[in-house]
TORPA-4810 file (N, C-alpha, C, O; in nm, 3 decimals):
<nodes>
NODE_1_2.111_4.315_-2.746_2.201_4.257_-2.670_2.176_4.256_-2.503_2.163_4.363_-2.443_M
NODE_2_2.171_4.154_-2.448_2.123_4.179_-2.302_2.256_4.181_-2.217_2.352_4.108_-2.241_E
NODE_3_2.251_4.270_-2.119_2.361_4.287_-2.026_2.345_4.192_-1.897_2.281_4.222_-1.796_N
NODE_4_2.402_4.092_-1.916_2.399_4.000_-1.794_2.521_4.015_-1.726_2.625_4.037_-1.788_K
NODE_5_2.517_4.001_-1.583_2.650_4.011_-1.519_2.732_3.891_-1.539_2.675_3.782_-1.549_P
NODE_6_2.865_3.898_-1.548_2.946_3.795_-1.549_3.017_3.767_-1.419_3.102_3.846_-1.379_I
NODE_7_2.983_3.648_-1.344_3.027_3.626_-1.210_3.162_3.546_-1.221_3.155_3.441_-1.286_F
NODE_8_3.265_3.576_-1.175_3.393_3.525_-1.198_3.387_3.394_-1.108_3.437_3.288_-1.145_V
NODE_9_3.321_3.411_-0.983_3.333_3.302_-0.891_3.214_3.230_-0.864_3.206_3.160_-0.764_T
NODE_10_3.115_3.242_-0.951_2.998_3.171_-0.942_2.989_3.014_-0.975_3.009_2.969_-1.088_Q
NODE_11_2.959_2.944_-0.874_2.980_2.800_-0.880_2.887_2.734_-0.987_2.779_2.783_-1.023_P
NODE_12_2.932_2.638_-1.027_2.846_2.544_-1.138_2.794_2.441_-1.043_2.869_2.363_-0.985_S
NODE_13_2.652_2.442_-1.025_2.580_2.345_-0.934_2.489_2.247_-1.005_2.407_2.273_-1.093_L
NODE_14_2.520_2.126_-0.947_2.414_2.020_-0.992_2.276_2.047_-0.936_2.262_2.104_-0.828_A
NODE_15_2.165_2.002_-1.018_2.039_2.004_-0.964_2.010_1.979_-0.818_2.066_1.885_-0.763_P
NODE_16_1.932_2.053_-0.756_1.911_2.026_-0.603_1.847_1.895_-0.584_1.864_1.838_-0.476_L
NODE_17_1.772_1.838_-0.680_1.733_1.699_-0.650_1.824_1.588_-0.635_1.804_1.491_-0.562_A
NODE_18_1.932_1.610_-0.713_2.043_1.505_-0.708_2.114_1.520_-0.557_2.162_1.422_-0.499_E
NODE_19_2.114_1.620_-0.514_2.154_1.631_-0.363_2.073_1.602_-0.245_2.119_1.570_-0.135_Y
NODE_20_1.948_1.614_-0.275_1.852_1.577_-0.195_1.842_1.421_-0.178_1.812_1.369_-0.071_M
NODE_21_1.871_1.349_-0.295_1.874_1.195_-0.287_1.987_1.157_-0.198_1.973_1.079_-0.104_E
NODE_22_2.111_1.220_-0.233_2.220_1.173_-0.140_2.206_1.235_-0.004_2.262_1.176_0.089_L
NODE_23_2.147_1.333_0.018_2.133_1.376_0.181_2.051_1.301_0.257_2.069_1.288_0.378_L
NODE_24_1.928_1.231_0.177_1.829_1.167_0.229_1.914_1.018_0.281_1.893_0.973_0.394_K
NODE_25_1.996_0.960_0.201_2.068_0.848_0.238_2.172_0.884_0.382_2.193_0.808_0.477_G
NODE_26_2.216_0.998_0.365_2.315_1.038_0.482_2.241_1.042_0.611_2.294_1.009_0.718_V
NODE_27_2.113_1.083_0.601_2.029_1.119_0.708_1.978_0.979_0.769_1.969_0.965_0.891_W
NODE_28_1.949_0.885_0.687_1.911_0.771_0.715_2.005_0.671_0.790_1.975_0.600_0.886_E
NODE_29_2.127_0.680_0.724_2.249_0.621_0.776_2.294_0.686_0.910_2.335_0.613_1.000_R
NODE_30_2.287_0.829_0.926_2.338_0.891_1.031_2.500_0.912_1.028_2.563_0.961_1.121_G
NODE_31_2.556_0.867_0.909_2.709_0.888_0.929_2.743_1.000_0.814_2.719_0.994_0.694_I
NODE_32_2.800_1.096_0.882_2.849_1.236_0.819_2.997_1.228_0.779_3.039_1.285_0.678_L
NODE_33_3.073_1.156_0.862_3.228_1.177_0.845_3.277_1.029_0.863_3.204_0.931_0.876_T
NODE_34_3.420_1.029_0.862_3.483_0.911_0.932_3.472_0.774_0.818_3.424_0.665_0.845_H
NODE_35_3.520_0.807_0.712_3.509_0.707_0.598_3.368_0.638_0.587_3.351_0.516_0.589_N
NODE_36_3.283_0.718_0.576_3.133_0.669_0.547_3.116_0.613_0.411_3.209_0.614_0.331_G
NODE_37_2.989_0.561_0.383_2.958_0.481_0.251_2.992_0.577_0.137_3.046_0.521_0.042_P
NODE_38_2.972_0.712_0.126_2.999_0.816_0.022_3.153_0.838_-0.001_3.205_0.863_-0.110_L
NODE_39_3.210_0.827_0.103_3.357_0.839_0.086_3.412_0.716_0.022_3.486_0.718_-0.076_V
NODE_40_3.368_0.601_0.086_3.418_0.471_0.011_3.373_0.474_-0.118_3.456_0.433_-0.198_Q
NODE_41_3.255_0.514_-0.170_3.214_0.495_-0.299_3.317_0.600_-0.376_3.381_0.555_-0.471_Q
NODE_42_3.332_0.705_-0.347_3.426_0.795_-0.402_3.555_0.754_-0.443_3.607_0.773_-0.552_F
NODE_43_3.601_0.698_-0.346_3.751_0.643_-0.354_3.750_0.525_-0.448_3.851_0.515_-0.518_E
NODE_44_3.662_0.439_-0.463_3.655_0.344_-0.545_3.639_0.391_-0.676_3.710_0.347_-0.766_K
NODE_45_3.555_0.475_-0.697_3.542_0.545_-0.844_3.634_0.604_-0.886_3.656_0.601_-1.007_E
NODE_46_3.719_0.679_-0.796_3.863_0.740_-0.841_3.944_0.627_-0.891_3.992_0.631_-1.005_I
NODE_47_3.962_0.520_-0.805_4.054_0.423_-0.838_4.011_0.367_-0.984_4.094_0.355_-1.074_C
NODE_48_3.877_0.333_-1.000_3.836_0.293_-1.120_3.864_0.366_-1.240_3.913_0.312_-1.339_R
NODE_49_3.833_0.487_-1.232_3.860_0.585_-1.333_3.993_0.606_-1.362_4.027_0.601_-1.480_K
NODE_50_4.077_0.630_-1.273_4.222_0.653_-1.295_4.297_0.542_-1.299_4.418_0.553_-1.317_L
NODE_51_4.239_0.425_-1.285_4.319_0.294_-1.289_4.416_0.307_-1.190_4.533_0.298_-1.228_K
NODE_52_4.394_0.326_-1.069_4.493_0.322_-0.959_4.454_0.191_-0.864_4.344_0.136_-0.869_L
NODE_53_4.541_0.158_-0.796_4.520_0.057_-0.699_4.475_0.109_-0.564_4.400_0.038_-0.497_N
NODE_54_4.511_0.216_-0.524_4.490_0.272_-0.388_4.478_0.411_-0.398_4.554_0.475_-0.471_N
NODE_55_4.377_0.474_-0.322_4.348_0.624_-0.326_4.279_0.644_-0.193_4.190_0.569_-0.152_F
NODE_56_4.326_0.753_-0.126_4.269_0.807_0.002_4.228_0.933_-0.010_4.306_1.019_-0.052_V
NODE_57_4.100_0.965_0.025_4.047_1.094_0.019_4.069_1.168_0.157_4.032_1.115_0.262_A
NODE_58_4.127_1.284_0.154_4.118_1.355_0.295_4.060_1.481_0.268_4.031_1.520_0.155_V
NODE_59_4.042_1.551_0.386_3.977_1.677_0.396_4.039_1.810_0.382_3.984_1.920_0.372_N
NODE_60_4.173_1.778_0.382_4.265_1.918_0.363_4.398_1.872_0.335_4.440_1.758_0.353_N
NODE_61_4.466_1.980_0.285_4.600_1.964_0.258_4.721_1.946_0.348_4.835_1.915_0.315_G
NODE_62_4.665_1.976_0.490_4.761_1.944_0.588_4.764_1.792_0.625_4.865_1.728_0.654_T
NODE_63_4.638_1.745_0.619_4.630_1.584_0.653_4.703_1.514_0.551_4.771_1.417_0.585_I
NODE_64_4.697_1.559_0.396_4.756_1.492_0.288_4.916_1.507_0.325_4.991_1.409_0.322_A
NODE_65_4.956_1.624_0.357_5.112_1.635_0.374_5.148_1.557_0.492_5.254_1.495_0.484_I
NODE_66_5.077_1.548_0.603_5.107_1.451_0.716_5.132_1.315_0.679_5.234_1.254_0.710_Q
NODE_67_5.029_1.265_0.605_5.023_1.124_0.548_5.148_1.107_0.440_5.201_0.995_0.438_M
NODE_68_5.191_1.192_0.362_5.292_1.193_0.297_5.412_1.167_0.352_5.488_1.081_0.307_A
NODE_69_5.440_1.243_0.460_5.551_1.241_0.536_5.562_1.117_0.614_5.671_1.064_0.633_I
NODE_70_5.444_1.065_0.664_5.456_0.933_0.752_5.493_0.821_0.644_5.575_0.733_0.670_K
NODE_71_5.429_0.827_0.524_5.454_0.735_0.412_5.615_0.712_0.380_5.650_0.637_0.289_A
</nodes>
């Protein structure tokens, strides 16, 4: 029996090549934030998968709470 350490917090990562393709597009567009194409694609996919009419991705809980209060 092999004694391998068990890491409670070790992330599950996709292959690096998948990220490199995404990053290449980001570098070519020069858009890192502010509702860029990847954010828009993510929001559309979430709507499709969850059968939602609207979905907005935010970067933290504070923004989500502020949006909920204003809504």
